C-alpha positions, 0 to 999 in steps of 0.5 A: 662402549668408550667415546673417542679420544680428544683433545687430551690425548692430544697433551699424550702425543705431544708430551711424548715428541723427541727432543735431542739428548744436550747432555750425556754421562761421560764415559771412562771405558775402564770404570763401570756405571755400577761401580760409580753409583755404588761409590756414590750411594756409599759417600752418603752412607757410613758404614753401619748407617740404616738407609732411609728417605731422610738422607742426606746425612749430617756431620755426625752422621745423624739423619736429619728429618725431612718433612713431609716422609712419603715412601718415595724411595725403597731402601730394600732397592738401594741395598741391592744395588749397594751389594751388587756394586761391591765387587767392582766398586773394590776393583776400581777407582770411579772418576765420575762418582768423585765428579758427582761428590757435592751431589751425592748426598742429596735427595736429587741422587736418590730421585734418580735412582727411583725414577730409574728402577720403580718398576723393578724389585728388590728380588730381579735386581738381585737376579739381574745381570750384571750388563743391564745394572751397568746401563740402568745405572749409567742411566741413574747418571744421565738423570742428573743432567739435561735432556732425555737420556740416549741409552736404548739399552737401558730404555729396552730393560725399563720396557720390558720392566713395565711390561712385566707389571703390567702382566702382573695387573692384567685380569685383576680388578682395577682400582678407580678413584674419582679426583672430583667426587661431586662434580657440577653440571658444568665441572668436568668429572675425572677419575683415575684407574689403576690396573689394565683393562682387559682389551689390552694385549701385546703385540706379537713380534709379526705384529709389531715389525709394522710401520707405526705413526707417531703423530707431533708438532711441526717443533716436535718433528724436527727434533725427532728427525735430528734424534732418531728418537721419541721422548716417553710422554708425561701424560698416560693413555686417557679415555673420554667416557661420557661428555664430561668424563674422563678416566686416566689409566695412570700404569699405561704410560711410554711412546703412544703410537697409532697406525698411517691409515689413522688420520689425526682426527681419529685419535684426537688430534689435529686434522693436519698435524705433524707425522713421522711414521716409524717402525719399533726396534725389536726387543721392545714391546708394543701393547695394543691398547684399542685395536687398529688404532692406539699402541703403546710402548711401555714405560715409565712417564716422564715428569718434567724437569721443573716439577722434579726440582719443586718435588725435591724442594718439597721434600726438603721441607722449603715451604711450597703454597697448599694447592702445590702441595698436594699435588706434590703429595699425590705425585709422591704416593705415585712413586715420584718424579719419572725418567726422560728416555729418548726411545730409538726408533726406524724413521721410514718416512714423515709428514712435510717440513714447512 
């Protein structure tokens, strides 16, 4: 049986603490976000151009080299988005796309598209209702601005998409990769795990209607109370299986919760941390990771904005130190930067404010 989580799970909890959304996309009621996104993508894609991750296009319409080239951007998804947006784009004149034209032919836009749609296949995008595509297209625009995106409908779509991905992995062999293959006696043995542990299960609607608790910092608590939401965390589920051995389950990311009767020390946080008691809105799936102790609203993991910017600079071929380049390459191989998402909750109680 694995040992209880300690300080590293605290990082996961604190990274999910909410802050108010500081800037949102200016919505024009007569313009569908999907039409805006289609128009934005087309500013970088002249007719007949073959989609490729080396965008932006040069003035001559050729694709300049970007070093290094990684499978970060799924061009099949871009093609589907262009096809689905065409009927809407033809009937409207998207104003927001014009406002973003200076950014249109940039890796930032493609990175935002990749972050939002990372758990959705081209076939799922073809079959998705236009209303849901609109929610996700609006979320792409929100990723280009500071602060997490407050888009409850879009968050629910992404949570269901991540759940389908995890369901497909359930029962399949897990793959483990040692990050430090030959650790010394005083070095951590860190391992990444792809896949879903057999004990993970989805809560029923009745089980998911109970009151949960989210531990955070005092600053995080004030932000949660102001925003009425949590943010998807940077760190996925981590499990200590020995004194110096940790496993990171890369696919189990999102917002971590526990139960009010579980103390902070029992889930690896300080003995008396700040906390908020909450209910999760219907429509958001909840997974049980450790029975009675650790629960998860499944979502893509968030990447800090400064890391996202360094990643885009590196993709453009700008020089970075070798150690950082290795980390950025690893991020690209894992799918690139994830989105910042504001997850709505119903607050039913919290620790006293200092």
